Every structure is written in C-alpha cells, then in structure tokens.
C-alpha positions in Angstrom: 99.6 26.4 -28.3 101.8 29.7 -27.8 103.3 31.4 -30.6 106.8 33.3 -29.8 107.8 36.0 -32.3 111.3 37.7 -32.3 112.8 40.5 -34.5 116.1 41.8 -35.2 117.9 43.4 -38.1 121.8 43.6 -39.1 123.6 45.1 -41.7 123.1 43.7 -45.1 126.7 42.4 -45.6 126.1 40.6 -42.1 122.9 38.9 -43.0 124.6 35.6 -43.8 127.2 35.1 -40.6 123.6 36.4 -38.6 121.6 34.0 -40.2 123.8 31.0 -39.4 124.3 32.5 -35.9 120.5 32.4 -35.2 120.2 28.7 -36.8 122.6 27.8 -34.5 122.4 29.2 -31.4 118.4 29.7 -31.6 116.4 27.6 -34.0 118.3 24.6 -33.5 118.0 24.8 -29.7 114.2 25.4 -29.7 113.6 22.6 -31.8 115.6 20.5 -29.3 113.6 22.1 -26.5 110.7 19.9 -24.8 107.5 21.5 -25.4 108.3 22.8 -28.9 106.2 22.3 -31.7 108.3 24.2 -34.5 110.6 26.9 -35.1 111.5 28.9 -38.2 113.8 31.9 -39.4 112.5 34.2 -41.6 114.7 37.1 -43.3 114.6 39.4 -45.9 117.2 42.3 -47.4 115.6 45.9 -47.6 118.7 48.3 -48.9 121.7 47.7 -46.6 119.6 46.2 -43.8 118.7 42.5 -43.6 115.6 41.9 -41.3 115.3 38.7 -39.4 112.1 37.1 -37.8 111.9 34.0 -35.7 108.7 32.2 -35.0 108.4 29.3 -32.5 105.3 27.3 -31.6 105.0 26.2 -27.8 102.8 23.6 -26.1 102.4 26.1 -23.3 103.5 29.4 -21.8 106.0 27.9 -19.5 107.5 25.8 -22.3 108.6 28.9 -24.3 109.5 30.5 -21.2 112.0 27.8 -20.4 113.7 28.6 -23.9 114.1 32.3 -23.6 116.1 33.2 -21.3 115.3 37.0 -21.7 118.1 39.7 -21.5 120.6 37.0 -21.5 119.6 36.1 -25.1 119.9 39.8 -26.3 123.5 40.0 -24.5 124.9 37.2 -26.0 123.8 37.9 -29.5 124.8 41.8 -29.0 128.1 40.8 -27.4 128.9 38.4 -30.2 128.3 40.9 -33.1 129.7 43.6 -31.4 128.5 46.7 -33.4 127.0 44.9 -36.5 123.5 44.7 -34.9 121.5 47.6 -35.9 118.4 46.6 -33.8 117.9 43.4 -31.7 115.4 43.0 -29.5 111.8 41.2 -29.0 108.7 43.2 -30.1 105.4 41.1 -30.1 105.4 38.0 -28.3 102.9 35.4 -27.3 99.9 34.7 -29.1 97.4 31.8 -27.6 95.4 29.8 -29.9 
C-alpha cells in the first residue's frame, strides 16, 4: 500500500472556500479512482494562515500516479484561486508499507 501526502496553505479568510474546493476536486475524485483505499483532508488555522494536508492511500504506486497529474493539479488550483494561495505544492510523498 502507498500513502500520498500533499500540503498547501491559504489566507485564513479563504479557508472554507479552499477546503470545499479541495474536497470537491481532490478528495472526492481520489475516492472514485480505482486503487484508492481512502482519502482525508486535514486542516488547521494558525494566525492569518490556514494549512491543509491531504492524505490518500493507494493499492500501488501506479494507482496513485493515475490520480495525480503532477503540474496540472497545481496549475489548476493556483489558477482558480488567483493570488489567494500562499503556498501550494507537494512535499513528502510516498510511503510504502
């Protein structure tokens, strides 16, 4: 099984909209992708910044790669939120177990 982790942050006032966006465009899509074993969105607000982490579990690296179109995901997110994104990107990544 593979675990994939993604992190991002937005201004605190944009947290609700961003959470809805990630849930709709990420988490729900992951759950509907063959090979997915579950996906969660975690968040917290620290001062004027809201931090987000998605955690998803996959049958294999190949199954996980099919759900993550790399640059396209970051570009789509950044384009939609235009300037409201303080930091979007992936750190960490895969843990085999």
